[in-house]
C-alpha positions as CSV (number, residue, x, y, z in Angstrom):
1,M,57.7,3.1,17.6
2,C,55.0,6.6,17.4
3,G,57.5,9.3,17.0
4,R,54.8,12.2,15.7
5,F,51.1,12.5,16.3
6,V,47.6,14.8,16.1
7,S,46.5,17.1,19.2
8,S,44.1,19.7,18.0
9,S,41.3,19.2,19.6
10,P,40.5,21.7,23.0
11,P,41.6,20.2,26.1
12,A,37.9,21.0,27.6
13,Q,36.5,18.4,24.7
14,I,39.5,16.3,25.4
15,A,38.2,16.1,29.2
16,S,34.9,15.5,28.5
17,F,35.4,12.7,26.2
18,F,37.5,10.7,28.8
19,G,35.0,11.7,31.5
20,A,38.0,13.7,33.2
21,S,38.5,17.0,34.7
22,F,40.7,19.5,33.2
23,E,43.7,20.9,35.2
24,G,46.4,24.0,33.9
25,D,47.2,25.9,30.8
26,A,46.2,24.8,27.7
27,L,48.3,23.8,25.7
28,A,48.7,24.6,21.8
29,P,46.5,22.6,19.2
30,S,49.4,20.9,17.2
31,Y,49.0,18.7,14.0
32,N,52.5,17.6,14.1
33,V,53.5,16.6,18.4
34,A,57.1,15.8,18.0
35,P,59.3,14.3,21.0
36,T,60.0,16.7,23.9
37,N,56.7,18.7,23.2
38,D,54.1,18.8,26.1
39,V,51.2,16.7,26.0
40,Y,47.8,15.8,27.1
41,A,47.8,12.7,29.4
42,V,44.5,11.4,31.5
43,V,45.7,9.8,34.8
44,A,43.5,8.6,38.0
45,P,44.7,9.6,40.9
46,P,43.8,7.7,44.2
47,D,40.0,9.2,45.0
48,D,40.4,11.8,42.7
49,G,38.9,11.0,39.9
50,R,40.2,11.1,36.3
51,I,42.2,14.3,35.2
52,L,43.5,15.7,32.1
53,R,46.9,17.6,32.4
54,A,50.2,18.5,30.3
55,F,53.2,16.3,30.5
56,H,56.4,16.4,28.4
57,W,56.3,13.7,26.1
58,G,59.5,11.6,26.4
59,L,60.2,9.6,30.3
60,V,62.7,10.6,32.6
61,P,63.3,8.3,35.3
62,V,63.3,9.0,38.9
63,W,66.9,8.1,39.0
64,A,68.1,10.4,35.6
65,K,71.0,12.5,36.2
66,D,69.3,15.2,33.8
67,D,66.3,15.6,31.9
68,K,68.2,14.4,28.2
69,I,67.0,10.9,28.3
70,G,63.7,11.5,28.0
71,S,64.2,12.4,24.1
72,K,65.5,8.3,24.2
73,M,62.0,7.2,26.0
74,I,59.3,8.4,23.9
75,N,57.7,4.5,23.1
76,A,58.0,1.5,25.6
77,R,57.3,-1.9,24.2
78,A,54.5,-3.6,25.8
79,E,56.0,-6.7,25.5
80,T,59.2,-6.2,27.9
81,L,57.2,-3.4,30.6
82,A,56.9,-5.7,33.4
83,E,60.6,-6.7,32.7
84,K,62.3,-3.7,32.8
85,P,62.8,-2.0,35.7
86,S,62.5,1.3,34.0
87,F,58.7,0.4,33.6
88,K,57.7,-2.0,35.6
89,G,56.9,0.1,38.8
90,L,55.2,2.6,36.6
91,L,53.1,0.0,34.7
92,K,52.1,-0.9,38.6
93,N,50.9,2.4,39.8
94,R,51.5,4.9,37.2
95,R,49.7,4.3,34.3
96,C,48.1,7.1,31.8
97,I,46.1,7.6,28.6
98,I,47.4,9.7,26.3
99,P,44.7,11.5,23.8
100,M,45.2,11.9,20.3
101,D,43.4,13.0,17.0
102,G,45.9,10.4,15.0
103,F,49.2,10.0,14.6
104,Y,51.8,9.6,11.6
105,E,54.1,6.6,10.8
106,W,56.5,6.6,7.6
107,Q,56.1,3.6,5.0
108,A,59.4,2.3,3.3
109,P,59.5,3.3,-0.5
110,A,58.6,0.5,-2.9
111,P,61.6,-1.0,-4.6
112,G,62.3,1.0,-8.0
113,A,61.0,4.5,-6.2
114,P,62.5,7.3,-7.0
115,L,65.3,9.0,-5.6
116,G,64.8,12.2,-3.0
117,P,67.6,15.0,-1.9
118,T,69.3,12.6,0.3
119,G,70.3,10.3,-3.0
120,K,67.8,7.5,-1.1
121,P,64.5,7.0,-2.2
122,A,62.4,8.7,0.6
123,K,60.0,7.4,2.7
124,Q,56.1,8.5,2.5
125,P,54.6,9.7,5.5
126,M,51.3,8.3,6.1
127,Y,48.3,9.6,8.3
128,I,46.4,6.8,10.9
129,H,43.2,8.1,12.5
130,R,39.7,5.8,13.4
131,A,37.2,5.3,10.9
132,D,35.1,7.0,13.1
133,G,36.4,10.2,13.7
134,R,36.6,9.8,17.7
135,P,39.8,10.4,19.2
136,L,42.4,7.5,20.1
137,A,43.1,6.5,23.5
138,V,46.8,5.7,24.1
139,A,47.8,3.4,26.7
140,G,51.0,5.2,27.9
141,L,53.0,5.4,31.5
142,W,54.3,8.7,33.2
143,T,56.3,9.7,36.6
144,A,57.7,12.6,38.0
145,W,61.4,14.1,38.4
146,R,63.2,16.7,39.8
147,D,66.7,17.8,39.5
148,K,68.7,16.7,42.3
149,A,71.1,19.1,41.7
150,G,69.0,22.0,41.9
151,P,67.5,23.6,45.1
152,A,64.9,21.8,47.0
153,D,62.0,23.7,45.7
154,A,62.9,23.0,42.3
155,P,59.1,22.3,40.5
156,W,58.5,18.7,39.5
157,L,58.6,17.3,35.8
158,H,56.2,15.2,35.0
159,S,56.6,13.1,31.8
160,C,55.0,10.5,30.0
161,T,55.9,7.6,27.6
162,V,54.1,6.1,24.6
163,I,53.1,2.6,24.8
164,T,53.8,0.5,21.1
165,T,52.5,-3.3,20.5
166,A,52.6,-5.6,17.2
167,A,50.8,-3.7,14.3
168,N,47.6,-5.0,13.1
169,A,47.3,-5.9,9.5
170,T,46.0,-2.4,8.5
171,M,49.5,-1.2,10.0
172,A,51.6,-3.8,8.7
173,P,52.1,-2.8,5.7
174,V,53.7,0.6,6.8
175,H,56.0,-0.1,10.0
176,D,55.7,-3.5,12.6
177,R,54.9,-1.5,15.6
178,M,51.9,0.6,16.3
179,P,50.5,2.6,19.5
180,A,48.4,0.4,21.9
181,L,45.1,1.5,21.6
182,L,42.8,1.3,24.5
183,G,39.2,0.7,23.9
184,E,36.8,2.4,26.5
185,D,35.9,-1.0,28.3
186,A,39.4,-1.2,29.2
187,W,40.0,2.7,30.4
188,H,38.7,1.9,33.6
189,E,40.7,-0.9,34.4
190,W,44.0,0.7,33.0
191,L,43.7,4.1,34.8
192,N,42.6,2.0,38.4
193,P,46.0,2.5,40.9
194,A,44.2,-0.1,43.0
195,D,44.4,-2.4,40.0
196,Q,47.9,-3.6,39.8
197,D,48.0,-7.4,38.4
198,L,50.7,-7.0,35.5
199,A,49.5,-10.1,33.6
200,A,46.0,-8.8,33.0
201,L,47.3,-4.9,32.4
202,S,49.8,-6.4,30.3
203,S,46.9,-8.2,28.5
204,L,45.5,-5.1,27.4
205,L,48.2,-3.8,25.3
206,V,47.4,-5.9,22.2
207,P,47.3,-4.7,18.3
208,A,43.9,-2.6,17.6
209,A,40.6,-4.5,15.9
210,E,40.6,-4.8,12.3
211,G,38.7,-1.9,10.6
212,L,39.2,0.2,13.5
213,L,41.8,2.5,11.6
214,V,42.4,4.3,8.3
215,M,45.6,6.0,6.9
216,H,46.2,8.3,4.0
217,A,49.1,9.2,2.2
218,V,50.3,13.1,3.6
219,S,52.9,16.0,2.5
220,N,56.6,15.0,3.1
221,Q,56.2,18.4,5.3
222,V,55.4,16.7,8.3
223,N,58.9,15.7,8.2
224,F,59.8,19.1,9.7
225,V,58.6,19.8,13.3
226,R,58.5,23.6,12.7
227,N,55.4,22.5,11.0
228,K,52.0,22.7,13.2
229,G,49.1,23.1,10.6
230,A,46.4,21.7,10.0
231,E,47.7,21.6,6.4
232,L,49.6,18.1,7.5
233,I,47.0,16.1,7.4
234,A,45.4,16.6,3.8
235,A,45.8,13.8,1.3
236,A,48.8,14.0,-0.5
237,D,48.4,13.0,-4.3
238,I,50.6,10.0,-4.9
239,C,52.3,9.6,-8.4
């Protein structure tokens, strides 16, 4: 899964990287983006070019009674998108790219590892990012929801989910899943709302090429969502 990531770049810089314009208010830089936080995503409305906007992280389907379900829909498995009713329609016409500077994953402890405060061996947080320092272009889906119990003019909640796929060899020692990363040559096809070939779109959601990503251990301070500073991605000494 993908449950925490880094989004520290200013929106103008992100928009420029993806050839998009920016709409809305800037989000505060965060080195520990967590589910239900607002995040940036690139969308491509018909005849409107690419646009960078803020979305609620945690998909809230149009049929949801309230927005609480979003905390359970932060990820969507690439292998079953075209089968599940919650995602099939969105795969067809509501795709997005979620920019990340990097993401975190927790590595299971080795046999015999020392016990942590809970009485169990503690997992080691790892920070994963591109070796060349460029942003990650993560495939996602988005939708818009409005509380049917609210007033007719209640605002729409725009939300998104991160698509995950099988881990590549780099990620496999840490976790069996990873975000589905899109190469620049796939951005147009993924964002183009006129492209609705589900099989072709699904074929883009594959493990990242070897050598694209690097990782290092970081402090367990990233475990606490209140911590948001740049020190979270600093390499930690591992005994």
